[in-house]
C-alpha positions in Angstrom: 0.0 0.2 0.2 1.4 3.4 -1.4 0.7 6.4 0.3 2.7 9.3 -0.4 0.9 11.8 1.6 -0.1 12.2 5.0 -3.6 14.2 4.1 -4.3 11.1 1.9 -3.3 8.6 4.8 -5.5 10.8 7.9 -8.6 10.4 5.0 -8.2 6.8 4.9 -8.1 6.7 8.6 -11.3 8.2 9.2 -13.1 6.7 5.9 -12.1 3.0 6.6 -11.6 3.1 10.3 -8.6 1.2 9.7 -7.5 -0.5 13.1 -3.8 -0.6 11.8 -3.4 2.7 12.0 -6.2 3.8 15.1 -3.2 3.9 17.5 -1.4 7.7 18.0 1.5 7.7 15.5 3.6 9.1 18.4 3.8 5.7 19.8 5.0 3.7 16.9 7.9 3.5 15.2 9.5 3.9 11.9 12.2 3.2 9.8 14.2 4.6 7.0 15.9 2.3 4.3 18.0 3.1 1.4 18.1 2.0 -2.2 20.8 2.4 -4.9 20.2 3.6 -8.3 20.7 1.3 -11.4 24.1 1.4 -12.6 22.5 0.6 -16.4 19.1 0.1 -18.1 20.1 -3.8 -17.9 21.5 -3.6 -14.0 19.0 -4.8 -11.1 18.8 -2.6 -8.2 21.2 -2.2 -5.6 20.1 -2.9 -1.8 21.7 -1.6 1.4 22.7 -4.2 3.7 19.7 -3.4 5.7 17.4 -3.0 2.8 18.2 -6.0 1.0 16.2 -8.1 4.1 13.1 -6.8 2.8 10.9 -7.3 -0.2 12.8 -6.5 -3.2 9.7 -5.5 -5.3 9.1 -2.0 -6.8 10.8 0.3 -9.3 14.0 1.9 -8.3 14.0 5.2 -6.3 16.1 8.5 -8.3 18.7 10.1 -5.9 16.6 12.1 -3.3 13.1 10.7 -3.5 11.4 8.2 -1.3 8.5 6.0 -0.8 6.4 5.2 2.1 5.0 1.6 2.6 2.5 0.7 5.4 2.5 -3.0 7.2 5.7 -4.1 5.7 7.2 -5.0 8.3 5.9 -5.8 12.2 7.8 -3.6 14.0 7.5 -0.8 11.7 4.2 0.4 10.6 5.9 3.0 8.4 9.0 2.4 6.4 10.2 4.5 4.4 12.9 4.2 1.3 15.1 6.8 -0.1 17.2 6.8 -2.7 20.9 7.2 -2.2 22.1 7.3 -6.0 24.8 5.4 -7.5 26.4 3.0 -5.7 30.1 3.1 -5.7 30.7 7.1 -5.7 33.5 8.6 -3.7 35.0 12.3 -4.1 34.1 14.6 -6.9 36.8 16.4 -8.0 34.6 18.9 -9.8 32.2 19.3 -7.0 34.9 19.3 -4.4 32.7 16.9 -2.2 32.4 13.2 -1.3 29.2 12.7 -3.2 28.5 9.3 -1.3 28.3 11.5 2.3 26.3 13.9 0.5 23.8 11.2 -0.9 23.7 9.8 2.3 23.3 12.8 4.2 20.3 14.1 2.0 18.7 10.6 1.5 18.5 10.2 5.4 16.8 13.7 6.0 14.3 13.0 3.3 13.1 9.6 5.2 13.2 11.4 8.5 11.5 14.1 7.7 8.6 12.3 6.0 8.2 10.2 9.2 7.9 13.2 11.4 5.6 14.8 9.3 3.6 11.9 9.7 4.1 12.2 13.5 6.2 9.3 14.0 8.4 9.8 17.1 10.8 7.2 17.2 12.9 6.2 14.0 15.5 3.8 13.1 17.8 4.6 10.3 19.7 2.4 7.8 23.5 3.5 8.2 23.5 3.1 4.3 27.0 1.8 4.7 28.1 5.1 6.2 26.9 5.7 9.7 28.6 9.0 10.6 27.0 10.5 7.4 23.7 8.5 8.1 23.4 10.3 11.6 24.2 13.6 10.4 21.3 13.5 7.9 19.2 12.2 10.6 20.1 15.0 13.2 20.4 17.9 10.8 17.4 16.9 8.7 14.8 16.8 11.5 16.4 20.3 13.3 13.5 23.2 13.0 13.7 26.3 15.2 9.9 26.3 17.1 11.2 27.5 20.6 8.8 30.3 20.5 6.0 28.7 18.6 3.0 27.4 20.5 2.7 24.4 18.2 5.9 22.3 17.6 6.9 20.0 15.5 7.3 16.6 16.7 10.2 15.9 18.4 11.9 12.4 16.9 14.6 10.2 18.9 16.6 8.3 16.0 18.8 5.5 16.2 20.4 3.1 13.6 19.1 0.0 12.3 20.8 -3.5 12.0 24.7 -3.7 11.9 26.1 -0.6 12.3 29.9 1.0 13.8 27.8 2.8 16.9 31.4 4.8 17.0 30.6 6.6 13.9 27.2 6.9 14.3 27.9 8.9 17.6 30.2 11.1 15.8 27.4 12.1 13.3 25.1 12.8 16.2 27.7 15.0 17.6 28.3 16.9 14.1 24.9 17.0 14.0 24.3 18.6 17.4 27.2 20.8 17.1 25.9 22.5 13.8 21.9 22.4 15.2 23.5 24.7 18.2 25.0 27.2 15.6 21.6 27.4 13.8 19.8 27.6 17.1 21.8 30.3 18.5 21.4 32.4 14.8 17.7 31.6 14.2 16.9 32.9 17.8 15.5 36.7 18.0 18.3 39.2 18.9 16.0 40.0 22.1 16.5 36.2 23.2 20.2 36.1 22.3 22.0 39.3 23.5 25.5 39.2 24.2 25.0 38.1 27.8 22.8 35.4 26.9 25.2 34.2 24.2 27.8 33.9 26.5 25.5 32.4 29.5 24.3 29.7 26.6 27.8 28.7 25.6 29.2 28.2 29.1 26.2 25.9 30.2 26.7 23.9 27.0 30.2 23.5 28.3 29.4 22.7 32.0 29.7 19.1 31.9 33.3 19.6 30.6 34.2 22.3 33.2 37.4 19.8 34.2 38.5 20.5 30.7 37.1 23.8 29.5 37.5 27.2 31.4 35.2 30.1 30.3 35.7 33.8 30.8 32.9 36.2 30.3 35.0 39.5 30.1 33.0 42.4 30.9 33.4 46.2 29.5 35.9 47.2 32.0 38.4 44.6 30.8 37.8 45.7 27.3 38.8 49.1 28.3 41.7 47.8 30.2 42.6 46.1 26.9 42.5 48.9 24.9 40.4 47.4 22.4 38.9 50.8 21.1 37.9 48.8 17.5 35.3 46.9 19.5 34.3 49.3 21.8 33.7 51.7 19.2 31.0 49.5 17.6 29.3 48.4 21.3 29.1 52.2 22.2 25.5 52.5 20.6 23.7 49.8 22.2 22.1 49.8 25.6 23.3 45.6 25.8 26.5 45.9 27.4 29.6 43.9 25.1 31.0 41.0 26.1 34.6 39.3 25.2 33.7 35.3 25.6 37.0 33.5 26.2 37.0 29.7 25.9 39.7 27.5 27.0 40.0 23.7 26.2 42.8 21.9 27.0 42.5 18.5 25.0 46.0 17.8 24.8 48.3 15.8 27.4 51.1 18.1 26.5 50.0 21.3 28.4 53.1 23.2 26.4 51.1 22.3 23.2 50.8 25.5 21.2 47.0 25.9 20.9 44.4 26.2 17.5 42.7 30.4 18.3 39.8 30.2 16.8 37.9 33.7 16.8 34.2 34.5 15.8 32.3 37.8 15.3 29.5 38.1 17.7 27.6 40.9 16.2 24.2 39.6 17.9 22.0 42.0 15.8 23.3 44.5 13.1 21.6 47.6 12.3 24.3 49.2 10.6 24.5 51.8 13.4 24.4 55.4 12.1 24.7 54.1 8.6 21.7 52.5 9.0 20.8 49.4 6.7 17.6 49.1 4.7 14.7 47.6 6.7 13.9 44.9 4.5 15.5 41.7 5.3 17.2 43.3 8.6 15.4 40.8 10.7 18.1 38.2 9.2 20.7 40.3 11.0 20.2 38.7 14.3 22.5 36.0 12.8 25.2 38.1 12.3 27.1 36.4 15.0 27.2 33.8 12.9 30.8 33.5 13.3 30.8 33.4 16.9 28.3 30.6 16.5 29.9 28.6 14.5 33.2 28.7 16.4 31.9 28.7 19.5 29.7 25.2 18.7 32.6 23.5 16.7 34.6 24.1 20.2 31.2 22.5 22.3 31.5 19.6 19.5 35.3 19.4 19.8 35.5 18.9 23.5 32.2 16.2 23.3 34.3 14.2 21.2 37.8 14.6 23.2 39.7 15.5 20.8 43.6 15.3 22.1 44.2 19.3 21.2 44.4 22.6 23.0 41.9 25.3 21.6 41.1 28.9 22.6 37.8 30.4 21.0 37.5 34.2 21.5 34.1 35.8 20.7 34.0 39.6 20.8 29.9 40.0 21.4 27.8 43.2 20.5 25.4 44.8 19.2 25.7 47.8 16.4 23.3 50.2 17.0 22.2 53.9 16.1 22.0 56.3 19.1 23.2 59.5 20.4 26.1 57.5 21.9 27.3 55.6 18.4 30.3 55.8 16.4 29.9 58.3 13.3 30.9 58.3 9.9 34.5 60.1 9.5 35.1 59.2 13.5 38.7 57.5 14.1 39.1 54.8 17.0 42.6 53.5 17.7 42.7 49.2 17.7 44.5 47.4 20.4 47.8 47.1 18.4 48.0 51.0 18.1 46.6 51.4 14.5 44.2 54.3 14.0 41.2 53.2 12.0 38.9 55.6 9.8 35.3 54.7 10.2 34.1 55.7 7.2 31.0 53.3 7.2 29.3 52.2 10.7 28.0 49.1 9.2 31.7 47.8 8.2 31.6 47.0 11.6 32.6 43.6 11.7 36.1 44.1 11.1 36.0 46.2 13.6 35.7 43.9 16.5 37.7 41.1 14.9 40.9 43.5 14.6 41.4 43.6 18.4 40.4 40.2 18.9 43.2 39.0 16.6 45.2 41.4 18.2 44.4 39.6 21.5 44.9 36.0 19.9 48.4 36.6 19.0 49.3 36.4 23.0 48.7 33.0 23.1 51.1 32.2 20.8 49.1 29.8 18.7 49.9 27.1 16.2 47.3 28.6 13.6 44.5 31.3 13.8 41.3 31.0 12.1 38.7 33.4 12.0 34.7 33.2 11.2 32.6 36.6 10.4 29.4 37.0 8.3 31.6 39.7 7.2 30.3 41.0 3.6 27.3 41.0 1.1 30.4 40.9 -1.6 31.1 37.5 -0.3 27.3 36.2 -1.2 27.7 38.0 -4.6 31.0 36.3 -5.3 30.2 32.5 -4.0 26.6 32.6 -3.3 26.0 29.8 -0.8 28.2 27.2 -2.6 31.1 27.7 -0.2 32.5 29.8 2.3 35.1 32.1 1.1 38.8 31.2 2.7 41.6 34.2 2.6 44.8 32.9 4.0 48.3 33.6 4.3 49.1 29.4 4.6 49.0 26.8 2.1 49.5 24.5 5.2 46.0 25.9 6.7 44.3 26.1 3.4 45.0 22.6 2.4 43.7 21.4 5.7 40.4 23.2 5.3 40.1 22.1 2.0 40.3 18.6 3.0 37.9 18.8 6.1 35.7 20.5 3.6 35.2 17.5 1.0 34.9 15.4 3.9 32.1 17.7 5.7 30.2 18.6 2.1 30.2 22.1 3.3 32.8 23.6 1.4 35.1 26.4 1.4 37.1 28.2 -2.0 40.1 30.2 -1.9 40.1 33.7 -2.0 42.9 36.3 -3.2 44.6 38.4 -0.6 46.8 40.9 -2.9 48.6 43.6 -2.0 46.1 45.4 -4.8 43.5 44.7 -1.9 45.7 46.3 0.9 46.3 49.4 -1.1 42.7 49.7 -1.0 43.0 50.3 3.0 45.6 51.6 3.6 45.6 54.8 2.0 43.1 56.8 4.3 42.8 60.9 5.0 42.6 61.1 8.5 44.3 57.4 9.8 46.9 54.7 9.2 43.3 52.4 7.9 40.3 52.9 6.2 37.3 50.4 7.4 36.0 50.2 3.9 38.7 51.1 1.8 38.8 53.6 -1.5 36.4 51.5 -3.6 33.6 50.4 -0.9 31.6 48.2 -3.6 34.2 46.6 -5.9 36.0 43.4 -4.3 34.3 44.4 -1.1 35.1 40.5 0.6 38.9 41.1 -0.4 39.3 44.4 0.9 37.6 43.4 4.1 40.1 40.4 4.5 43.2 43.0 3.6 41.7 44.9 6.6 42.2 41.7 8.9 45.4 41.0 7.9 46.7 44.4 9.0 46.4 43.0 12.8 47.7 39.8 11.8 51.5 38.7 12.3 51.2 35.0 12.7 52.3 32.8 10.1 49.2 30.5 9.6 46.1 32.3 9.6 42.9 32.0 7.7 40.2 34.2 7.5 36.4 32.3 6.6 33.7 34.9 5.5 30.4 33.0 5.8 28.2 35.6 4.8 27.0 33.8 2.0 26.3 30.5 3.4 24.6 32.4 6.3 21.0 31.0 5.3 19.7 27.9 3.7 16.8 28.3 1.0 16.7 25.0 -0.5 20.2 24.7 -1.6 21.6 22.2 1.0 18.5 19.2 0.8 18.9 18.3 4.3 18.8 21.4 6.3 15.5 23.0 6.3 15.1 27.0 5.4 16.5 28.9 7.6 20.0 30.0 9.2 22.2 27.2 8.3 25.2 27.0 10.9 27.6 26.4 8.6 30.4 25.9 8.6 30.4 24.4 11.8 31.1 20.3 11.2 33.9 21.9 8.7 35.7 23.8 11.5 34.8 20.6 13.7 36.4 18.2 11.0 39.5 20.6 10.6 40.3 20.4 14.3 39.5 16.9 14.4 42.2 16.5 11.6 44.5 18.9 13.4 44.6 16.7 16.4 45.7 13.4 14.8 48.7 15.3 13.3 51.9 14.6 15.1 
């Protein structure tokens, strides 16, 4: 019996009073099974190990498509079969990702969401030969931010079906939970996630690991003592006090191991300041702390995975608001390293708070520094939502970030750091630097990266501009519409790779 839509199913229940479905869906179990496409017209259907135990009748499924069956198995009244594409696929050089892993994530998410729509609360998932990717697809696909709604989605618990590497499955769950934490922070309204609430949320998430992680919520008085004039200039227009969040994770047995420093832009709401943004779409600027959200969530995940590496996380948190105290176009401020900055556009604020955080990052003598920020609309224009832009002075760092993104499917793409762009921001009438440069539109993502480079002396530094991947419309099939939490999993995978190196 094939009934693809819940409305048709419920109509059938009412019409025929079918005893099979008389119980509440929430008390029933569902199953997601994978099936591969035919390799050729003369080829038979390829089943996963779990699906091969079921009835093999029926036409093949295309990648990402699904069919639901009822009464197929006594333990699972609802069984969704999902298409995995062709078997045997691996890394695709043209697409720069592992096609098999992406197909598993996408297919499993489709099946889990279909059962969630049927209000099935307990779902077992075919690992489809890759338990980690299957778990990621299930966890990511089921997430929806509905905390402030009266009517909520059915909460679905998932577990693997059949034989599976439980460690791989659990790893996938943690990867998915990490990205969902970033999505939750980014999606929440700005009056619910203020700098203070953001810091408290991360502290709460890390509290079970207090023996390994130290959390410091630095107040404005500390920021002033550190002479972070650029950061303070952005925060002064808001009634919400700024916080400099600092996380220390000692995962390595070697306490002398230089730490990896991750820095995230934490503008919990960006109005543009005096250079006010257009009202259309301004509500999305509640997620302008996406850099801090992804960085902090990646650290929470790394800690949960017990990765043997030392990490320091830095997140300057504040709002960018217009008021009588706000910074004005034409003002000049002094950053922590002593460089003066002419503010010609108060909406180019992310680079200001990052400048001071990057200066501070060097005090830890780091192994490498990576910062993430929803920094420029120009990045969205350049790459759209296909990949996060990476600006780096280190081939060593780029290779590891790129390798991690191939595994996660959450891609990155290298962008230029030419001196051409540096000249755009160092020729300033009133100060050492100009926060938008001579050409505010052309190469905007590149001039912003060049600005940040003025505050970096480390040999291994990378700036991830994640503005283009901030939201998901329909591009990533295993994410619902809304804030994406990208590239949290890529950061986690990068950290895991670095931790495994000598």
